[in-house]
VMD Tcl script that draws the C-alpha trace (Angstrom):
set ca {
  {0.00 0.00 0.00}
  {1.31 3.43 -0.94}
  {2.17 5.48 2.12}
  {0.03 8.51 2.82}
  {1.72 11.90 2.88}
  {2.47 12.81 6.48}
  {0.81 16.23 6.06}
  {-2.44 14.33 5.48}
  {-1.94 12.09 8.52}
  {-4.24 14.01 10.83}
  {-7.85 14.48 11.78}
  {-9.56 16.93 9.44}
  {-9.89 19.70 12.00}
  {-6.14 19.77 12.62}
  {-5.68 21.14 9.10}
  {-7.20 24.49 10.03}
  {-5.84 25.00 13.54}
  {-2.67 26.89 12.61}
  {-4.83 29.87 11.67}
  {-6.73 29.70 14.96}
  {-3.88 30.05 17.45}
  {-3.34 33.50 19.04}
  {-1.26 35.85 16.94}
  {2.34 35.96 18.08}
  {2.54 32.46 19.56}
  {6.02 31.07 18.93}
  {6.17 28.07 21.27}
  {3.71 25.31 22.05}
  {4.34 22.30 24.30}
  {2.20 19.16 24.40}
  {2.46 16.35 26.91}
  {1.27 12.75 26.72}
  {-0.08 11.21 29.90}
  {-1.88 8.10 31.11}
  {-4.82 9.59 33.00}
  {-6.72 6.54 34.24}
  {-7.18 2.81 33.76}
  {-10.16 0.78 32.61}
  {-8.13 -2.41 33.10}
  {-8.61 -3.78 36.64}
  {-5.57 -2.83 38.69}
  {-4.94 -6.41 39.79}
  {-4.11 -7.05 36.11}
  {-1.85 -4.06 35.44}
  {-1.07 -2.35 38.72}
  {-1.15 1.44 38.88}
  {1.61 2.06 36.35}
  {2.06 1.89 32.58}
  {5.16 0.68 30.72}
  {6.72 3.32 28.46}
  {7.56 1.81 25.08}
  {7.46 2.51 21.34}
  {8.22 6.22 21.30}
  {11.71 6.03 19.82}
  {10.47 3.70 17.08}
  {7.56 6.04 16.33}
  {9.85 9.07 16.07}
  {12.29 7.35 13.74}
  {9.65 5.65 11.61}
  {7.00 8.37 11.25}
  {8.53 11.71 12.16}
  {11.79 11.12 10.27}
  {11.57 8.35 7.68}
  {7.97 8.80 6.58}
  {8.08 12.58 6.65}
  {11.16 12.46 4.44}
  {9.75 9.81 2.12}
  {6.28 11.32 1.62}
  {6.97 15.05 1.99}
  {10.42 16.53 2.36}
  {12.03 14.36 -0.32}
  {9.13 14.89 -2.72}
  {9.21 17.93 -5.08}
  {7.14 20.77 -3.62}
  {4.71 20.92 -6.53}
  {4.07 17.18 -6.36}
  {3.67 17.17 -2.59}
  {1.25 20.11 -2.59}
  {-0.69 18.89 -5.65}
  {-1.63 15.70 -3.83}
  {-2.45 17.64 -0.67}
  {-4.67 20.15 -2.47}
  {-6.45 17.41 -4.39}
  {-7.40 15.48 -1.26}
  {-8.23 18.45 0.97}
  {-9.86 20.39 -1.88}
  {-12.32 17.56 -2.50}
  {-13.12 16.82 1.14}
  {-12.75 19.96 3.29}
  {-13.32 23.74 3.03}
  {-9.81 24.34 1.71}
  {-10.44 28.07 1.33}
  {-10.10 28.30 5.12}
  {-6.85 26.33 5.22}
  {-3.57 28.17 4.78}
  {-1.59 25.83 2.53}
  {1.35 28.23 2.80}
  {2.30 26.75 6.17}
  {3.09 23.43 4.51}
  {4.96 25.12 1.69}
  {7.06 26.92 4.31}
  {7.62 23.65 6.16}
  {8.76 21.98 2.95}
  {11.18 24.84 2.29}
  {12.55 24.46 5.84}
  {13.35 20.85 4.95}
  {12.88 19.16 8.31}
  {10.34 18.75 11.09}
  {11.10 21.50 13.63}
  {10.21 19.69 16.83}
  {11.87 18.17 19.88}
  {10.42 14.98 21.30}
  {11.37 13.76 24.75}
  {10.17 10.89 26.90}
  {10.93 8.94 30.02}
  {13.43 6.16 29.44}
  {11.62 3.37 27.63}
  {10.89 0.58 30.04}
  {10.04 3.05 32.82}
  {6.82 2.34 34.72}
  {4.95 5.63 34.80}
  {2.07 6.26 37.26}
  {-1.45 6.09 35.85}
  {-3.50 8.81 37.48}
  {-5.76 11.75 36.88}
  {-4.65 15.26 37.75}
  {-8.02 15.69 39.48}
  {-7.27 12.86 41.92}
  {-3.76 13.85 42.96}
  {-2.95 14.60 46.60}
  {-1.88 18.17 47.28}
  {1.74 18.75 46.36}
  {1.90 15.94 43.79}
  {1.85 16.34 40.04}
  {0.80 14.21 37.11}
  {3.74 12.51 35.38}
  {3.79 12.78 31.57}
  {5.65 10.06 29.70}
  {6.32 12.15 26.58}
  {6.45 15.74 25.34}
  {6.56 17.51 21.95}
  {7.77 21.10 21.54}
  {8.45 23.10 18.39}
  {12.02 24.33 17.87}
  {11.31 27.03 15.27}
  {9.22 30.11 16.13}
  {7.32 29.98 12.82}
  {5.90 26.52 13.46}
  {4.23 26.30 16.88}
  {1.17 24.72 15.23}
  {3.13 21.59 14.27}
  {3.18 20.41 17.90}
  {-0.54 19.72 18.10}
  {-0.85 18.93 14.39}
  {0.96 15.68 15.27}
  {-1.44 14.74 18.08}
  {-3.59 12.29 16.10}
  {-0.81 10.20 14.61}
  {1.23 10.33 17.81}
  {-1.63 9.03 19.92}
  {-2.51 6.41 17.31}
  {1.02 5.02 17.14}
  {2.02 5.20 20.81}
  {-0.90 3.90 22.89}
  {-0.93 0.33 21.51}
  {2.74 -0.61 22.04}
  {2.51 0.75 25.58}
  {-0.63 -1.27 26.34}
  {0.97 -4.49 25.10}
  {4.26 -3.79 26.87}
  {2.14 -3.51 30.00}
  {0.46 -6.84 29.26}
  {3.87 -8.44 28.74}
  {5.05 -6.94 32.05}
  {2.03 -8.53 33.77}
  {2.86 -11.93 32.25}
  {6.45 -11.50 33.41}
  {5.41 -10.85 37.01}
  {3.47 -14.14 36.97}
  {6.54 -15.93 35.61}
  {8.82 -14.26 38.16}
  {6.51 -15.28 41.00}
  {6.20 -18.97 40.14}
  {9.73 -19.46 38.85}
  {10.85 -18.05 42.19}
  {8.48 -20.17 44.28}
  {9.35 -23.41 42.48}
  {13.11 -22.85 42.29}
  {13.56 -22.38 38.52}
  {16.67 -20.85 37.00}
  {16.36 -17.04 36.95}
  {17.90 -16.83 33.48}
  {15.10 -18.99 32.06}
  {12.40 -16.49 32.97}
  {12.90 -14.40 29.85}
  {12.18 -17.48 27.69}
  {9.16 -18.71 29.65}
  {6.50 -17.24 27.37}
  {6.66 -16.70 23.63}
  {4.52 -14.32 21.56}
  {2.49 -16.18 18.90}
  {0.11 -13.44 17.72}
  {1.18 -12.60 14.14}
  {-1.69 -14.29 12.29}
  {-4.34 -12.84 14.57}
  {-3.04 -9.27 14.79}
  {-5.22 -6.31 13.93}
  {-2.92 -5.87 10.93}
  {0.64 -6.88 10.10}
  {1.87 -3.49 11.40}
  {-0.07 -3.95 14.63}
  {1.26 -7.50 15.00}
  {4.84 -6.26 14.63}
  {4.35 -3.54 17.24}
  {2.62 -5.97 19.62}
  {5.40 -8.53 19.30}
  {8.05 -5.84 19.76}
  {6.29 -4.70 22.92}
  {6.16 -8.30 24.17}
  {9.90 -8.56 23.61}
  {10.44 -5.95 26.33}
  {9.71 -8.69 28.89}
  {10.58 -11.90 27.01}
  {12.93 -13.06 24.26}
  {10.79 -15.50 22.30}
  {8.46 -14.66 19.39}
  {7.02 -16.22 16.25}
  {6.85 -12.82 14.55}
  {10.07 -12.46 12.57}
  {9.58 -8.82 11.46}
  {9.41 -7.77 15.11}
  {13.10 -8.70 15.42}
  {13.99 -6.44 12.50}
  {11.76 -3.65 13.89}
  {13.58 -3.73 17.23}
  {16.96 -3.91 15.51}
  {16.16 -1.03 13.12}
  {14.67 1.36 15.66}
  {16.45 0.45 18.89}
  {19.79 -0.77 17.56}
  {19.91 -3.94 19.62}
  {21.99 -6.79 18.17}
  {19.63 -9.24 16.46}
  {20.74 -12.22 18.54}
  {20.02 -10.34 21.78}
  {16.46 -9.33 20.87}
  {14.84 -12.72 20.67}
  {14.18 -15.69 18.45}
  {11.98 -18.66 17.70}
  {12.00 -22.45 17.90}
  {11.85 -25.20 15.28}
  {8.33 -26.59 15.38}
  {5.97 -28.81 13.42}
  {2.38 -27.94 12.52}
  {-0.73 -29.98 11.76}
  {-0.20 -29.90 7.99}
  {3.19 -31.55 8.52}
  {1.76 -34.21 10.82}
  {-1.26 -34.87 8.59}
  {0.72 -35.17 5.36}
  {3.25 -37.55 6.90}
  {0.44 -39.66 8.36}
  {-1.19 -39.77 4.93}
  {2.04 -41.11 3.40}
  {3.23 -43.40 6.23}
  {-0.10 -44.58 7.59}
  {1.03 -43.84 11.16}
  {2.61 -41.07 13.26}
  {5.51 -43.03 14.72}
  {7.43 -43.31 11.45}
  {7.65 -39.54 11.05}
  {8.46 -38.94 14.73}
  {11.46 -41.29 14.50}
  {12.64 -39.50 11.37}
  {12.03 -36.07 12.95}
  {14.05 -36.76 16.09}
  {16.85 -38.83 14.59}
  {17.38 -37.52 11.04}
  {15.81 -34.11 10.49}
  {16.65 -32.67 13.93}
  {19.07 -35.00 15.73}
  {20.08 -32.11 18.00}
  {18.68 -28.87 19.35}
  {15.27 -27.84 20.65}
  {12.25 -28.88 18.61}
  {8.54 -28.52 19.32}
  {6.18 -31.16 17.93}
  {2.40 -30.85 17.87}
  {0.99 -34.10 19.28}
  {-2.79 -33.87 19.06}
  {-3.43 -34.14 15.32}
  {-5.11 -37.51 15.95}
  {-4.66 -38.81 19.51}
  {-2.65 -36.64 21.90}
  {-2.32 -39.03 24.83}
  {-1.58 -42.10 22.68}
  {1.08 -40.13 20.83}
  {2.70 -38.99 24.08}
  {2.81 -42.53 25.46}
  {4.27 -43.72 22.15}
  {7.17 -41.27 22.61}
  {7.84 -42.52 26.13}
  {8.51 -46.13 25.23}
  {10.65 -48.33 23.01}
  {12.78 -47.01 20.18}
  {11.26 -43.52 20.20}
  {12.15 -43.02 23.85}
  {15.71 -44.17 23.19}
  {16.03 -41.73 20.29}
  {14.73 -38.83 22.40}
  {16.99 -39.63 25.35}
  {20.05 -39.86 23.10}
  {19.46 -36.51 21.38}
  {21.53 -33.45 22.22}
  {18.60 -31.15 22.87}
  {15.05 -30.92 24.18}
  {11.81 -32.14 22.65}
  {8.84 -29.92 23.52}
  {5.57 -31.85 23.33}
  {2.81 -29.51 22.24}
  {-0.90 -29.75 22.89}
  {-3.23 -27.63 20.79}
  {-6.77 -28.53 21.86}
  {-8.80 -28.98 25.00}
  {-8.52 -26.95 28.19}
  {-4.83 -25.87 28.33}
  {-4.61 -26.00 32.12}
  {-6.10 -29.48 32.31}
  {-3.98 -30.77 29.42}
  {-0.75 -29.66 31.11}
  {-1.65 -30.19 34.77}
  {-4.30 -32.90 34.61}
  {-7.99 -32.56 35.30}
  {-8.82 -31.58 38.86}
  {-11.97 -33.16 40.31}
  {-14.29 -31.27 42.63}
  {-14.36 -32.87 46.06}
  {-17.66 -33.81 47.77}
  {-18.46 -35.76 50.94}
  {-20.92 -38.00 49.14}
  {-23.23 -38.12 46.13}
  {-26.01 -36.56 48.19}
  {-23.94 -33.37 48.23}
  {-23.31 -33.74 44.49}
  {-27.04 -34.09 43.83}
  {-27.72 -30.98 45.90}
  {-25.47 -29.01 43.55}
  {-27.24 -30.48 40.53}
  {-30.61 -29.51 42.01}
  {-29.30 -25.93 42.20}
  {-28.44 -26.00 38.50}
  {-24.71 -26.78 38.83}
  {-23.53 -29.84 36.93}
  {-20.00 -30.87 37.98}
  {-18.31 -32.93 35.27}
  {-15.62 -34.55 37.42}
  {-16.08 -35.30 41.11}
  {-14.13 -37.02 43.88}
  {-16.42 -38.85 46.31}
  {-15.38 -41.38 48.97}
  {-11.82 -41.43 47.56}
  {-13.16 -42.42 44.14}
  {-13.16 -40.18 41.07}
  {-16.20 -40.12 38.80}
  {-16.93 -38.44 35.46}
  {-20.41 -37.35 34.44}
  {-21.49 -39.07 31.23}
  {-24.34 -37.36 29.40}
  {-26.49 -39.93 27.65}
  {-29.08 -37.47 26.36}
  {-30.46 -34.10 27.53}
  {-31.51 -34.37 31.15}
  {-30.14 -37.90 31.50}
  {-26.63 -38.70 32.74}
  {-24.73 -41.35 34.66}
  {-21.47 -41.38 36.66}
  {-18.52 -43.44 35.46}
  {-15.58 -44.16 37.75}
  {-12.21 -42.94 36.43}
  {-8.86 -44.63 36.97}
  {-6.78 -42.33 39.18}
  {-3.73 -42.89 36.98}
  {-5.54 -42.11 33.72}
  {-3.62 -39.74 31.47}
  {-6.38 -37.13 31.67}
  {-5.89 -36.92 35.46}
  {-2.10 -37.07 35.30}
  {-1.73 -34.32 32.68}
  {1.20 -33.87 30.32}
  {3.90 -32.91 32.82}
  {3.23 -35.76 35.24}
  {2.92 -38.25 32.39}
  {6.29 -37.12 31.02}
  {7.77 -37.46 34.51}
  {6.47 -41.02 34.78}
  {7.97 -41.90 31.39}
  {11.24 -39.93 31.33}
  {11.95 -39.10 34.96}
  {13.93 -36.09 36.13}
  {15.37 -34.48 39.24}
  {14.18 -32.62 42.32}
  {15.58 -29.10 42.61}
  {16.79 -27.31 45.75}
  {13.33 -25.86 46.33}
  {11.89 -29.38 46.44}
  {10.07 -29.33 43.09}
  {10.32 -31.90 40.31}
  {12.07 -30.90 37.07}
  {11.72 -33.11 34.01}
  {14.76 -34.73 32.41}
  {16.49 -32.15 30.20}
  {15.50 -34.03 27.04}
  {11.75 -33.34 27.42}
  {9.40 -30.47 28.24}
  {5.75 -29.60 27.70}
  {4.64 -26.61 25.65}
  {1.24 -24.99 25.16}
  {0.91 -21.94 22.96}
  {-2.82 -21.64 22.37}
  {-5.16 -19.52 24.53}
  {-2.68 -18.89 27.35}
  {-3.98 -15.72 28.96}
  {-2.34 -14.36 32.11}
  {-5.19 -15.94 34.06}
  {-4.43 -19.37 32.60}
  {-0.70 -18.95 33.08}
  {-1.29 -18.24 36.76}
  {-3.62 -21.23 37.08}
  {-1.19 -23.54 35.28}
  {1.85 -22.61 37.36}
  {-0.14 -22.82 40.60}
  {-1.59 -26.25 39.81}
  {1.80 -27.60 38.75}
  {3.24 -26.36 42.05}
  {0.40 -28.03 43.96}
  {1.41 -31.31 42.32}
  {5.07 -30.75 43.19}
  {6.30 -29.69 39.74}
  {8.41 -26.63 38.89}
  {6.97 -23.96 36.58}
  {9.83 -24.35 34.10}
  {8.54 -27.78 33.03}
  {6.23 -26.04 30.56}
  {6.84 -23.35 27.96}
  {3.87 -21.12 27.21}
  {2.71 -18.95 24.34}
  {0.67 -15.76 24.25}
  {-1.40 -15.39 21.09}
  {-3.27 -12.53 19.45}
  {-6.06 -12.60 22.04}
  {-3.63 -11.44 24.70}
  {-2.35 -8.61 22.49}
  {-5.87 -7.28 22.03}
  {-7.73 -8.05 25.23}
  {-7.23 -8.51 28.95}
  {-9.11 -11.21 30.84}
  {-9.85 -11.20 34.56}
  {-9.77 -14.42 36.62}
  {-13.59 -14.45 36.61}
  {-13.71 -14.27 32.79}
  {-14.49 -10.58 32.21}
  {-12.92 -9.17 29.04}
  {-11.35 -5.74 28.61}
  {-10.33 -4.97 24.99}
  {-7.27 -2.74 24.62}
  {-8.02 0.72 23.22}
  {-6.52 4.18 23.63}
  {-8.96 4.66 26.49}
  {-7.78 1.55 28.34}
  {-5.22 3.79 30.07}
  {-6.73 7.16 29.22}
  {-3.75 8.12 27.06}
  {-3.94 11.66 25.72}
  {-1.64 14.15 24.00}
  {-2.63 17.69 25.01}
  {-1.15 21.20 24.83}
  {-0.16 22.51 28.27}
  {2.04 25.60 27.68}
  {2.54 28.32 25.07}
  {4.72 31.40 24.74}
  {5.15 34.59 22.74}
  {8.93 34.79 22.91}
  {8.99 38.19 21.17}
  {7.00 39.72 24.03}
  {8.48 37.47 26.70}
  {5.03 36.17 27.64}
  {4.26 32.62 28.80}
  {0.92 30.95 29.44}
  {-0.04 27.68 31.10}
  {-2.84 25.93 29.25}
  {-5.56 23.93 30.94}
  {-9.20 23.02 30.49}
}
mol new
graphics top color blue
foreach p $ca { graphics top sphere $p radius 0.5 }
foreach p [lrange $ca 0 end-1] q [lrange $ca 1 end] { graphics top cylinder $p $q radius 0.2 }
display resetview
C-alpha cells in the first residue's frame, strides 16, 4: 500500500488549527499522559510501561516525513495535498502556505522527549492527585522554530494512534512477566530462564501486520521468544539492539506436517522417528501431538525405540498440545471434592452440573447420555487425563528434584502450550503444577493474538485494549510569545 503523505496524517480539524492560534505564539508544548485505567488494577497495577516512542519518532517523524513530503518535489507534494483536501474539506479556510514553508525548511522543527523506555509511569488523573503531587507525563513535543508552533498539536492524532498500543501491550507483557517471576521463584527455577518462559504467537491474529509487529516488539520488552520475525527487525532497526540479543523462535511442526506424513506413512511413529533422529538429531524442537490422539502419541514417545532416540538426542523435545482446556492438558484434570453423592445431587438440584467429582476417595466423570439424562462413570486415578502432560512425562522420562523441592523433568523433554494462554491461565497452570510438586519451568507457554488485544480477569471478564484503556492523551499545556516574553499555562 502506498504510504500517505504525512501532512495528510491528521484528523480533518487539525488542518485548520494553525490559523486559529493567538497571533504571536512562537512556542507550544504538548504532553502525553496516562490519566486513568479501565483495566482492573490487579491485572496491570497502577503504572504503565513506556515503550514505542523512539520507534515512532524514527519511523513516522523522520523516515515517513522524508519519504512522503520533504524528499518529494514541492509541486508534487502540494498537488496531492490540495487534491485530497480540496475535494473533502473547506480548503479556502486552510492556509496551505504553512506546509509550503515547512517543505522549504526541509525538516520537522520539533523536539520529542520521553521517560526512558521501560520506565513504569504512574497512571493517574490530575483531578485525583494529593496536594503537592503532580501528574507525570511520559512524553512531550515542543516546536524548535518560532514559525511553526502549530506543528506540535498537528501531530497529536498520529502520535496518539502510534504510541498507545505498544505501551498497552508492553504492560500486558510486564504482567505476564510478574506471573513468571513469581512462580519461577516459588518453584526454584533458573532465573535466566524467565525471559524465555512465554513466547509471543500473535502474528496471524493481529489487527494488521503493522499492529502485529508492534505488539510482538512490545512483548519482547519482557521476554525473548516470538514467532513474529519482522518484530526482530523492527527492534533492531529502531532500537539498535543486536539481532541475537532481541529474541528468536523455535523449530516446530504444525498440523499440515503431521497430517501429510500420516497420509504417506499410515502412522505417526514413522515420522516422529525421522524427525528426532534424522531431520533434527540435535537442538530444541517442538512437535504438535494432538493431530489424531494426543495421549496415545505422548505414550508412544515414552517407550521403546522412540524413547531411546529422544533420550540420546543433544537437545530438548517440547511436546505440544493444541486442543482442550490448556490448564487441564498440562496439569491434569482436577476433580471437585464432595463428601458423598447426596452433596453432588444438591449441587445439581441448584443448577450446577459438575463434570468430574471425587467422592469417597473415588473419582467419577459425568457421562451425558441425552439431555436431562446422565450417569457417573468411575475414572482410573492414573488415567492420562488426570495425570496431565507434565506428570505423564515425569512417569515416562523421569527427572530431578531441585533445591526448592520441586520436580524438574529430564532435560530431554518439556511440555509446551501456545494456544489460549492468557495471564489468568498462566497463573492457574503454574499454581496447579506447584500443587502437584512440579516446577513452573517444566512447561513453555505462548501468548497469542487474544492477549495482544484483550485482557481477561480471573472471573472471565474481558477488557479490549483501546486508547482509552489507560486514558492516554496528547494535550497542549504551555505556550509562549517569545517576542514579548510572555508565557501561558494551558488547561481546560
